[in-house]
C-alpha positions in Angstrom: 21.6 32.2 -13.1 21.6 35.1 -10.8 20.0 33.0 -8.1 22.8 30.4 -8.4 25.4 33.1 -8.1 23.7 34.4 -5.0 23.9 30.9 -3.5 27.5 30.6 -4.3 28.2 33.9 -2.8 26.4 32.8 0.4 28.6 29.7 0.5 31.6 31.8 0.1 30.6 34.1 2.9 30.1 31.1 5.1 33.5 29.8 4.1 35.1 33.1 5.1 33.2 33.2 8.4 34.4 29.7 9.2 38.0 30.6 8.5 37.6 33.9 10.5 36.1 32.0 13.5 38.8 29.3 13.3 41.5 32.0 13.2 40.1 33.8 16.2 39.9 30.5 18.2 43.5 29.7 17.3 44.7 33.2 18.0 43.1 33.2 21.5 45.1 30.2 22.7 
């Protein structure tokens, strides 16, 4: 259970990082 939660948290961090990267690319135009 805890391991699954850790995996979901990692996916969430990746999701946030992707949004952050996309936002920075969009902002720099």
